[in-house]
DRENLUMKE-186214 format. One line per 8 residues: number of its first residue (from 0); for each residue x, y, z of N, C-alpha, C, O. Coordinates in pm, 1 decimal. Atoms other than C-alpha are relative to their C-alpha. Example, Ala and Ser with C-alpha at 12.3 -4.5 7.8 and 13.67 -1.06 7.14 Angstrom:
2
0> 89.0/-119.0/0.0/1230.0/-450.0/780.0/90.0/120.0/0.0/193.6/118.1/66.5 | -82.0/-119.0/-6.0/1367.0/-106.0/714.0/-77.0/109.0/73.0/-26.1/219.8/89.9 $
! end
This chain:
114
0> 15.4/51.9/134.3/253.7/800.4/2415.6/-149.3/-7.7/-32.2/-228.5/-53.3/50.3 | 138.3/-0.6/42.1/-71.5/837.1/2224.0/-39.9/-138.9/-47.7/34.6/-206.0/-119.2 | 46.2/131.3/46.0/-278.1/525.1/2172.1/-58.8/13.5/-140.3/-118.0/115.9/-174.5 | 48.7/2.5/137.3/-368.8/435.1/1816.9/-112.0/-101.8/-4.9/-87.4/-222.4/-5.7 | 115.4/89.0/0.8/-718.0/292.4/1807.9/-37.6/-33.5/-144.1/-54.5/55.1/-227.9 | 38.1/46.4/133.5/-806.0/85.8/1504.2/-151.3/-7.8/-6.1/-214.7/-70.5/78.8 | 145.3/0.6/16.7/-1160.0/141.2/1380.5/-36.4/-84.7/-121.8/47.1/-106.8/-209.6 | 40.9/80.7/116.4/-1361.5/-71.6/1137.1/13.5/74.3/-133.0/49.2/14.5/-234.5 $
8> -13.1/-78.5/122.6/-1363.1/210.2/882.4/144.5/9.3/-46.7/172.5/5.0/-166.5 | -142.1/-4.0/35.7/-985.4/236.1/895.2/41.9/-131.2/-63.4/116.3/-132.6/-161.4 | -34.8/131.2/57.4/-956.3/-136.4/830.3/-53.5/-12.3/-142.0/17.1/-58.0/-231.9 | 60.2/11.8/133.4/-1195.0/-119.7/535.2/73.2/86.6/-101.9/111.2/39.0/-208.9 | -66.3/-89.3/95.3/-1035.9/183.5/371.7/145.8/-38.6/-21.8/194.2/-36.5/-134.9 | -139.2/41.2/12.7/-680.6/68.4/444.6/14.0/-125.0/-84.8/103.0/-134.2/-169.3 | -3.7/123.7/79.1/-751.2/-276.3/303.5/-32.9/27.7/-146.4/22.4/-36.5/-235.7 | 32.9/-35.8/138.0/-906.7/-117.4/-5.7/120.9/59.9/-71.3/150.4/24.8/-185.6 $
16> -119.1/-61.3/59.1/-597.3/94.1/-67.8/104.9/-108.0/-27.4/162.9/-112.1/-135.9 | -101.1/104.7/18.4/-367.2/-205.1/-16.4/-41.8/-99.8/-108.1/43.5/-151.3/-180.2 | 48.3/90.3/104.9/-585.0/-422.5/-241.4/24.4/56.8/-138.7/71.5/-13.1/-228.4 | -25.8/-64.2/130.0/-567.8/-172.7/-526.8/149.8/6.6/-27.4/194.5/-11.9/-140.6 | -145.4/-8.3/14.2/-196.4/-131.2/-463.2/59.4/-135.6/-38.0/156.9/-141.7/-113.0 | -46.8/134.4/35.0/-147.8/-509.2/-485.3/-18.8/-26.3/-149.0/67.3/-86.5/-213.2 | 24.8/18.4/143.3/-303.1/-509.0/-831.9/103.1/77.1/-81.9/161.0/23.7/-176.5 | -97.6/-81.9/72.3/-80.2/-224.1/-948.9/140.4/-58.7/13.6/216.0/-62.0/-83.5 $
24> -132.2/58.6/-22.4/227.1/-387.5/-793.3/19.7/-123.8/-87.4/127.5/-143.9/-143.2 | -10.8/117.4/86.0/154.7/-710.8/-978.6/14.3/37.2/-146.0/82.4/-31.4/-222.2 | -5.0/-40.9/140.4/109.7/-524.1/-1303.8/129.1/70.6/-39.0/155.3/89.7/-157.7 | -127.8/-61.3/39.5/448.0/-353.1/-1283.7/98.9/-105.3/-49.7/198.5/-72.4/-114.1 | -91.8/106.8/42.5/610.7/-690.6/-1345.9/18.1/-3.2/-151.7/131.8/6.0/-198.0 | -22.3/2.6/145.4/544.8/-709.0/-1722.5/52.6/132.3/-54.7/127.1/134.0/-152.7 | -49.3/-130.5/45.7/608.0/-335.4/-1759.7/150.5/10.1/23.3/224.7/56.7/-63.1 | -143.0/-5.0/-30.8/945.3/-364.4/-1588.3/80.4/-85.6/-96.7/190.8/-48.4/-136.4 $
32> -71.2/90.4/91.2/1041.3/-655.2/-1814.2/3.4/55.7/-141.9/109.5/61.6/-203.9 | 6.6/-39.8/140.7/921.9/-518.9/-2148.3/46.0/143.4/-24.6/117.3/169.4/-121.6 | -35.1/-140.1/22.7/963.9/-143.7/-2110.8/131.1/36.5/68.7/217.3/102.0/10.1 | -117.9/-36.5/-77.4/1226.6/-114.5/-1838.9/120.2/-88.8/-22.7/228.4/-61.0/29.0 | -109.1/94.5/27.5/1438.6/-405.2/-1966.1/64.7/-53.2/128.1/186.0/-73.4/134.0 | -45.6/54.6/-128.0/1466.5/-535.1/-1608.5/4.0/-152.2/-13.8/-80.4/-210.8/-81.5 | -8.6/145.8/1.4/1575.9/-896.2/-1560.4/-131.5/-58.3/52.8/-182.2/-11.9/154.9 | 127.5/57.7/-41.9/1261.2/-1112.7/-1533.3/-3.6/-48.1/145.4/-104.5/-30.2/213.5 $
40> -1.2/50.0/-137.7/1366.2/-1270.9/-1202.8/-15.3/115.7/99.1/-90.0/105.0/196.3 | 8.7/-116.8/-87.1/1412.3/-929.2/-1041.3/-139.0/63.3/-8.3/-198.1/98.3/93.8 | 131.3/-62.2/18.5/1090.7/-789.4/-1189.5/-109.9/-80.4/68.4/-197.0/-23.7/134.3 | 100.6/85.5/-63.5/884.1/-1086.6/-1073.3/14.7/3.9/151.7/-84.6/11.5/224.0 | -23.6/-3.4/-144.5/1044.7/-1084.5/-729.8/-54.2/127.8/62.3/-120.7/124.3/165.8 | 42.6/-128.3/-55.3/976.7/-716.3/-675.6/-150.2/20.3/-19.1/-220.6/52.5/76.6 | 141.4/-26.6/28.9/636.0/-687.5/-844.2/-94.8/-93.4/74.1/-184.4/-48.4/145.6 | 88.0/97.5/-65.4/473.3/-1007.0/-722.1/25.6/-1.2/150.5/-67.2/-17.5/229.7 $
48> -32.4/-5.6/-142.6/656.8/-985.5/-390.4/-72.2/114.0/69.3/-128.4/95.2/177.3 | 69.4/-114.3/-58.8/515.9/-638.2/-323.3/-151.0/-23.5/2.2/-218.4/15.7/97.5 | 143.0/29.7/3.2/169.1/-754.4/-427.6/-39.0/-93.3/114.4/-140.9/-72.2/180.0 | 26.4/94.4/-108.9/183.5/-1043.2/-181.1/10.4/70.2/135.3/-71.3/47.0/224.4 | -16.5/-74.7/-125.9/310.7/-812.9/94.8/-122.1/89.0/23.9/-169.1/99.6/137.1 | 120.1/-83.7/-14.3/17.2/-576.7/29.0/-117.6/-81.1/52.5/-189.7/-36.0/141.4 | 112.0/85.2/-42.6/-231.6/-861.1/69.9/19.5/-46.6/144.7/-75.2/-46.4/223.3 | -28.2/44.8/-136.7/-63.0/-992.0/385.7/-22.5/114.4/99.4/-84.3/95.0/204.1 $
56> 15.4/-114.7/-89.9/-50.9/-644.9/541.8/-146.6/38.9/12.9/-189.5/80.7/120.5 | 143.5/-29.8/-9.0/-417.9/-589.0/457.7/-65.6/-89.1/105.0/-158.7/-46.1/173.1 | 52.5/89.5/-102.6/-489.0/-889.6/678.6/46.2/34.7/140.2/-13.3/-11.3/237.7 | -52.8/-38.1/-131.0/-285.9/-737.3/961.8/-59.6/130.1/53.5/-20.6/176.1/160.8 | 51.0/-131.6/-38.2/-489.3/-416.4/981.2/-92.6/-0.3/120.9/-149.4/103.5/154.8 | 79.9/4.9/-122.2/-678.0/-534.7/1289.0/79.2/54.1/118.3/22.5/88.2/222.2 | -88.6/-47.3/-107.4/-378.1/-425.9/1497.5/73.6/125.6/-44.1/96.1/145.6/-163.5 | -75.3/-121.4/35.6/-191.7/-94.8/1512.5/129.9/-30.1/-75.4/171.7/49.4/-159.6 $
64> -124.3/33.2/69.8/126.0/-270.1/1396.0/-24.3/-20.3/-150.1/67.7/-3.9/-230.2 | 33.3/13.2/141.6/-52.4/-338.4/1066.7/10.7/131.8/-74.2/43.4/134.5/-192.9 | -8.3/-131.6/62.3/-61.0/34.3/999.8/144.4/45.1/-15.3/177.4/118.7/-108.3 | -143.9/-25.3/15.4/312.4/61.2/1059.3/49.8/-77.9/-121.9/123.0/-24.2/-205.1 | -39.1/82.3/114.8/361.0/-225.4/812.9/-55.2/58.9/-130.2/12.5/58.3/-232.9 | 59.3/-63.6/118.5/123.8/-52.6/569.6/77.2/123.2/-43.4/89.9/151.1/-162.6 | -80.2/-118.2/32.0/332.5/261.9/591.3/133.3/-40.8/-62.6/183.7/27.5/-151.8 | -123.3/51.7/60.3/645.6/59.1/514.7/-27.8/-43.8/-143.9/55.8/-24.1/-232.1 $
72> 37.7/40.5/135.9/464.3/-83.8/211.5/-3.7/121.8/-92.1/34.7/113.1/-208.7 | 5.3/-120.8/83.0/409.4/271.8/88.8/140.5/44.2/-40.9/161.8/87.2/-154.3 | -139.4/-34.0/32.0/783.6/339.3/106.9/53.3/-96.8/-105.5/121.6/-55.9/-199.3 | -44.7/99.6/97.8/850.1/14.9/-80.3/-61.5/25.4/-137.1/4.5/7.8/-239.5 | 67.0/-28.1/127.8/595.3/109.9/-347.0/68.7/115.6/-71.7/88.4/110.7/-193.1 | -72.2/-111.7/61.5/772.6/440.7/-405.6/136.5/-47.2/-49.6/181.7/-5.5/-156.3 | -132.7/49.0/37.4/1106.5/258.5/-416.3/-2.3/-83.7/-128.5/100.1/-95.5/-195.8 | 7.4/75.3/126.2/982.2/41.8/-705.5/17.0/91.6/-120.2/32.5/44.7/-232.9 $
80> -25.2/-95.5/107.2/1021.6/358.1/-909.0/139.5/-12.6/-58.3/165.2/35.3/-168.8 | -133.2/22.2/54.4/1385.0/259.1/-948.4/-1.9/-105.7/-110.5/89.0/-111.2/-193.3 | 16.7/97.2/109.0/1262.4/-27.6/-1168.9/-89.0/54.9/-110.5/-58.0/43.9/-229.2 | 96.0/-58.9/93.4/965.8/145.8/-1331.1/-22.9/143.8/46.7/-95.4/165.3/143.9 | 5.7/-138.0/-48.1/997.0/526.2/-1302.7/-140.4/54.3/26.8/-156.3/141.9/111.8 | 137.0/-44.6/-24.8/620.2/576.6/-1319.5/-44.4/-33.4/141.9/-133.1/32.2/196.5 | 38.2/39.5/-136.0/598.4/402.9/-982.4/38.8/104.2/104.3/-16.6/102.6/214.2 | -25.6/-110.6/-92.2/755.2/707.5/-815.9/-129.6/79.5/17.7/-168.9/113.4/129.3 $
88> 125.8/-75.1/-2.1/435.3/890.6/-908.2/-113.6/-82.6/60.0/-185.3/-35.6/148.3 | 109.1/84.4/-50.6/196.7/600.4/-845.9/19.3/-34.0/147.8/-77.8/-39.0/223.3 | -27.3/25.5/-141.4/366.1/517.9/-515.7/-37.4/119.1/86.1/-92.1/102.7/195.2 | 37.7/-121.0/-73.8/320.2/878.0/-404.5/-151.4/12.8/8.4/-204.8/54.5/111.2 | 147.5/-5.5/-1.6/-47.7/860.8/-501.5/-54.7/-99.7/102.5/-144.1/-66.1/180.1 | 46.6/98.8/-96.8/-95.7/540.0/-301.6/34.1/41.6/142.9/-42.1/13.0/235.3 | -34.0/-50.1/-133.0/84.5/697.8/-6.8/-100.8/105.2/44.6/-144.4/105.2/159.7 | 101.4/-100.9/-32.0/-154.2/992.8/-20.8/-134.3/-66.4/31.0/-203.9/-25.3/123.9 $
96> 125.1/72.6/-26.5/-449.8/752.3/-40.2/5.5/-70.5/135.4/-93.9/-72.5/208.0 | -18.7/69.1/-127.2/-312.6/555.9/256.3/-21.2/95.8/116.6/-95.9/66.8/210.0 | 12.7/-100.3/-106.1/-279.3/866.6/471.8/-142.5/51.6/7.5/-197.9/66.2/116.5 | 137.4/-49.4/4.8/-618.7/995.3/359.8/-97.3/-102.4/56.8/-189.9/-65.7/129.2 | 89.1/105.4/-51.5/-785.8/660.9/436.6/0.8/-1.5/152.2/-104.3/-14.4/214.8 | -9.3/2.8/-146.1/-659.9/669.4/793.3/-65.9/123.8/59.6/-144.4/113.2/153.8 | 53.5/-124.2/-55.0/-747.7/1034.5/853.6/-151.4/8.8/-18.5/-223.6/41.3/75.7 | 143.5/-11.3/28.4/-1090.1/1026.1/687.2/-79.9/-98.7/84.4/-183.4/-62.6/140.5 $
104> 73.5/100.9/-79.0/-1197.2/704.1/860.0/-7.6/41.4/146.5/-112.2/25.7/209.6 | 0.3/-43.9/-139.9/-1097.8/841.1/1200.5/-96.1/116.6/20.0/-169.5/120.5/118.7 | 89.9/-115.8/-11.3/-1283.6/1167.4/1139.4/-146.5/-40.7/-12.0/-230.6/1.6/67.4 | 138.8/42.0/21.7/-1598.1/1002.4/1005.7/-51.0/-80.7/118.5/-161.8/-57.4/166.7 | 45.4/82.3/-111.4/-1614.7/745.3/1282.4/-1.3/77.3/131.1/-77.9/44.3/221.7 | 3.2/-86.4/-117.6/-1535.4/1011.4/1542.3/-125.3/84.4/1.3/-184.6/106.4/106.9 | 120.2/-81.9/9.1/-1822.7/1226.1/1415.7/-126.4/-82.7/21.7/-223.1/-33.8/80.2 | 120.5/82.6/-14.8/-2069.8/937.0/1405.9/-13.5/-59.6/140.7/-121.8/-103.5/179.2 $
112> 8.4/57.8/-134.5/-1983.2/818.0/1756.9/-50.7/100.4/103.1/-79.4/63.3/217.0 | 48.3/-102.7/-95.1/-2093.1/1146.1/1916.4/-146.5/-4.3/18.3/-201.5/75.1/94.5 $
! end
């Protein structure tokens, strides 16, 4: 099994992606209510709930399990597209940013450590 080493750059970039995603997740709440005609309780639960999960997971990025949780958050973000269809697209963008943050940080820190 390959070890997954967490680097400071990965934490910074991953936390940045999750922070931006938390803002977007919180903002889908009013959109889901007004445009999507979603029940307010459901919209608040999903939107604010996902935003809180993003912030909590950003704090867990010191451990490899935080990156597994972050990947689950990306799946959840895409799944919010069932409430607000635009989130299918935005969730995919955040997933791409998440993957890119991990890959780029590893490459940059690997190149600078030589």
